[in-house]
N, C-alpha and C positions, 0 to 999 in steps of 0.2 A: 742457327744451322751450324755454328762453330762447334757446338758440343758433340757433333757426330764423331769427330776425330777421337775424343776421349772414350766415347762409348765403344767404338770399333777397337781401339787399343785394348780396352778391358776384355772384349770378347776374344781377342787374339791371345792375351795373356792367360785367359782361362781355357784356351784350347777349344773354344766353342764358337767357331766362325759362323756367320750367316751363310747358309748353303743355297746356292743359286743355280737354277736351270735356265739356260739361254736357248731361245728358239730363233734360229736364223744365223747363218755363218757367212753372210755377205760382207760387203765393205764395212758397214757400221758394226755388225755383229762381231766380226773378227777383231775390230778395234776394241770393242768392249772386252772381249776375251783377253787380248793382249794386256790391257790396263789392269784387269782384275788379277791376272796371273803374275804380273811383274811389279806392281807398285802398291796395291791396296792391302792393308792388314785388316783382319776381322771379318773378311768376306772370302768365301771360297767358291769359285766357279766349279761346281761338281759335275755338270753334264751339259753337253751341247746337242741339240737336235737340228738336223738339216736334211732336206730331201736328198742331197748328195752327201753321202757319209764322208767321202774323202775331203770335202771342204770343212766339215766339222772337225775332223782329225787334224787338218792343216792348221786350223785356228789354234788348237792346242800346241801343235808342233812349233809354230812361230814363237810361241811364248816359252819354249824350252821343255815342253812335256812330250815325251815320246812313248811312255807306257800308257796306252789307252785301250780300254775295253769297249767292245761293241755289244750293246744290250738290246734285247728284244722283248723283255717282260718287265713289269714293275718290280718283281722280286729281285731280278738280276740288277736292276738299277739301284734299288735300296741297299743291296749287298755292297755294291761298289761305293756308294756314298758312305756307308757305315765303316768300310775298311780303308777309305781314303783313296780308292782307285778312281781315276778320271774316266768318264764314260761318254760315248757318243751313240746316237740312235737316229733312225729316220722316222720314228714315231713320236711326235711332240707330246702326245697325251700321256706318255710315261712320265715326263717331267712334271706334268700337272697332278698326277696321281700318287707319285712316290711320297710316302709320309715324311721322309727325312729331307725333303726339299722345302725350304722356307719361302722362297720367292721365285717367280717366273718372269723373265723379260721377253717380251715379244718384239724382236728386232726385225720384223718383216714389214711388208707394205701391202699385203693382200687382205682386203677387208673381210671376206667371208672366212678365210682360214683364221684370221685373227679373232673373229667373233667366236669361232669354235674353241680356240685356245683359251680366250678370256673366260668364257662360260665354264669350261672344264676346270680351270685354275680356281675360279671363285667357288665352284661346287666342292672343291677339295680343300678349301681353307687356305689357299695360297695368296700372298700379296702378288698383285699383277702390275708390272711396270711396262707401260706402253711406249714404244718408239714408233708405233703405227698410227700416224696422224689421221689417216683415212678412217680408221676404226673409231678413234676418240671423237672426231668431229661429227661423225654421222650417227653413231648409236652410243656414244659415251654416257649420255644422261641415263639411259635405261640400264646400261651395264653398272653404273654407279648405284642404282636402286638395288640391283642384285647383290652387289658387293656389300652395301650397307646391311642388307638383310642377313648376309652370311657373316658379318662382323669382320670383314677383311678390307684391305686398302686397295683401291684401284687408282692408279696415278699415271699421268703422262710424265715423261722424263725431264729431269734437269739436264741442261746442256743443249737442248733444242730451244729455239727462241721462246716458245710459250712458258717453259719452265724458268728460263732466265728472267723473263719479264715478270713472272709471278713472284719470284724472289724479291725483286725490287718493289713490286706492288705491296707485298706483305710488310716489308721493311718500312715503307713510307706510311702505311696505315698505323703501324706500331708506334712510330715516332710522332704521330699527330699531324701528318700532312695528308691532303685529300687527293688521291690519284684520280685523274680525269681523262688521261689518254695513254694508251700503251700499244706497243707494237715492235716492229723489227726494222733493222737497217737493210734495205734491199739494194743490191748493186746494179741489177739489170732486170728488165721486164720486156718481153715481146710475146704477146698472146698467141702468135702463130708458130712458135718454135715446135719442133717435133723430133722424134727419135733420129731421123736422118740428119737434121741440122746440128744435133748435139752429139752425134756418134763419135766424132774425133775427140771431143772433150771428154766424153764418158770413157772411152778406151784409155786415154792418157791417164785418167784418174781412177781407173779400175772400178767404174760404176756402170750401172745399167743405163742405156741411152734414154729409155722412157722415163726413168726416175729423174734423170738430169733435165729432161724436157719439162717435167712437171714443176721443177724449180724455175726454169726460165720463163714458162708461159703464165706464171702467177698462180697456178693451182695450189701448190703447197703453201704459198703465202696466204691464200684465202683460208685454207684448212687450218693453218696455225692461228690465224686471227679468230676463226670460229672457236677454237679451243680456248683462247683467251676470253672471248666474249661469254662463253658458256660457264666459265669459272668465276667471272666477276659481275656479270649482268650488264657489261658495256655493250653498246650496239654499234652500228656504223653510221657515220654522218651522211653517207651517200652510197648507192650501190657500187660495189667494187672498191670502196674507200677512196680517199682523196689522193694519197700518195704524193705529197709535194716533193719536188726535186730540191735538195738543199746541199750547200757546200759542206756543212757539218750538222750532225744530228741536233746540236744545240739550237740551230736556226729554226727548228720546227715551231717554236713559240711565235715566230713571225707569221705563221700561216693559220693559226687558230687563236680565237679569243677565249678568255675565261668565261665570258657570258654565254657563248654558244655551247661550250663544253659543259658548263653547269646546267644549262637548260636541257641539253641532250642526255644528261645523267651519266656521262662518260662514254668515250668511243674507243674502238680499236682502229688502228690505221698503220701506216708505214711511211718511211722516208726513202726516197730514191736517190742513189748515187752519192750518199753523204759519207763523209769521214765520221768515224774511223773505219768504215767499210764493212763492218760486221757487228753482230750483237743485237741487243734489244734495249728498249728504253721505256721509261714511264715518265709522264709529265704530271707533276703534282701541284696543288694549289694551296696558297694561304693568303688571307687578306689582312693578317695581323701586321701592322706597320713596323713594329720592332723586330718581328721575325724576318720580314722582308729586308730590313736593314742589315741584319746579321748575314742573311744569305748573299746579299750583294757584296758584303765585305769578304766573304769566302768564295767570291767569283762564281756564284751560282745564278747570276742574273738579278735584275731588279724586281722580278715578280710581276703580278701575283702567280705566274706560272714558272715553275722551275723544272729543268730537265735533268733526270737521272738516267744514266745508261751504263751498261756493261759492254765493253768493246770486243767481246768474243763470245762464241758459243761452241763448246767442244763436247758434243754429246757422248762420244765414246769414253771420255774421261769422267764426265760429271754424272753419268748414269748410275754409278756406284753410290753416289750420295742419295739418290732417290730410293735405291734399294735399302740403304741403312735407315733413312727416315721412315720408310714404310714399315719395316720389320721391328726396329728398335723403339720407335716413338709413335707408331700408328698415325703417321702424318703423311698426307699426300702432298707432293710438290705442287701439282696443279690438277684439279679434277672438277667435273661439272658441279655447279652449286645447286642445281635443281632442273627446272624445265629448260629446253633449248632456247637460246637467245638469238643466235645467228645460224646460218646454214650456208653451204657452198654448193651452188647448182651448176649444171652443165650448160655450156654455150657452144654452138656449132663453130668449129675452127675453119670450116670451109662450107660451101654448098653441099648439103647431104641429100641423098636420094632414098626414097622408100625402098626397103629391102636390105639396105646396108646394115652392117653390124658395127656398133660403136666399140672402139678399142680402149676406152677408159682414160685414166689419168696419164698425162704425158704422151698421149698418142697422136694420131693424125686427124682425129675426128672432132675432138672437143676440148675445151679448157674450162677451168672452174672459176666462178666469181662469187664473192660473198654478198649477202644481203641479210636483212633481219629474218628471223624464223617465221614471223607472222606473214611477211610478204611472200616468202617462198611457199608457205602453205596455201595462202590465198590464190596464188598463181599456179599451184600444182606443179611446181618446178622439180625436175629430176636431180637429185644430188649427183654431183660429178663422180663421187665414189661408188655409186650404184650403177653407173652407166656402162661399165664393162660388160660386153657380150649382149647388151640390149639390142633388139632388132627394131629398126625404124618402121613405123606404120605409114609414114607420109614424108614428103620432102620437108627439109628444114633449111632455111637460108642461112648463109654465113652470118655469124654474130647474133643470131637469134637464140634466146633461151630455149632449151629442150624441156618439154613437159612430160609427165607420166603418160598423158594421152598420146604422145608422139611415138611411144615405144611399147614393145612387148618385153617384159622382164624375163630373164632366164628362170627356169623352174627349179624350185627346191632350195633356194639359197637361205641360209640362216640369217644373213644380214638383212634381207628383206623382211623376214619374219620379225626380227628385233625392231626394225624401223617402224613397222606397223604397230607393234606392241608399244613402242615409245610414244607414238602419236596418240594412241588410245589412252595410255596411262596418264599422260600429262594433260590431255583434254579433259579427262575425268577429274583430275586434281583441280583444274581451273574452274570447272563447273561447281565442284564441291566447295571451293573457296568463296564462290559468289553466293552460295545459299546461306 
């Protein structure tokens, strides 16, 4: 990954930067814009799309750019990119269709909107960098099929825990250690947090209350673990993961044995309340006595399990690295490796009544829990990411999983179509593999 700096410097010196279209000018999107505009060489943020144009313009203005064009057509956008004029639009598809945009970043959290953006970007030969965990965890495998067919890169971002953990995972495999456990350092978890309980925190930190609630109630945790699982083949040791409370992330080796991890084929999990308080980890295995002695001498523990961790995740800064890797090296930071391995399903946050409409991730009605994909399929469990605006057909008790049979889906969503296609595609692949 270190070679990215030299490759970007070369593009800068040649006057040929990677041209990026950013979709979403919320808290993280604006942070990405700031970093790309003020610190990165070899990458140019050419255009921002946002439903509210003033927010897109503000993201440029915070970075010191005040000459901004508003565009309404592909040709107008292409002209701006060609002449070096920064552009904003409320039509995200323009960024996907403009020939002189190299990569598109989805910095939103809406799964159906994100699905339309990803499909359009792929259809037009763009590298697509996802910060949309809901999209990747739910239909990432089938989107990867489309991307592979088109010869483009689909990747989740560096800087969010799945990307940070995957960097460690790939490093360890490269140097000959066997990754067996990966996940993130979680500071707090309360399944029943909602937008009201998180409102004050959200306002203080300029974020949306429902998004913050999805962090606190464990939904985002499960989605990110699902992304890791789908990229590595790792499963979960138990529904919802173990999540041991530790004083330090290094202590996680006291809660898992090499034997159970080897037998399980590798797991995704998390530690709760552990120092250093943020970041991601991978636990790797070696049974070579001389290697273990070296590791002990370098303060990496006696083994056979050794903990490697990164004590930070700063997605708005590190997203640019995923852009560079995708465009310059055709390399995904983290992407589905094939068929889904895990899934995150909806669980009632309180007693729910027939006729109610679910309010999705980080809402008042449900939270997300991870389990193996096979279990979720066998029990017909509704993905938390698809629960938004579903109408309940029957009562559902608090803490009971919500199934597809419990709800009526909204009509006409692309995410539901892709999910059905994904199920059919990988079921057919499995059958073919058995023949």
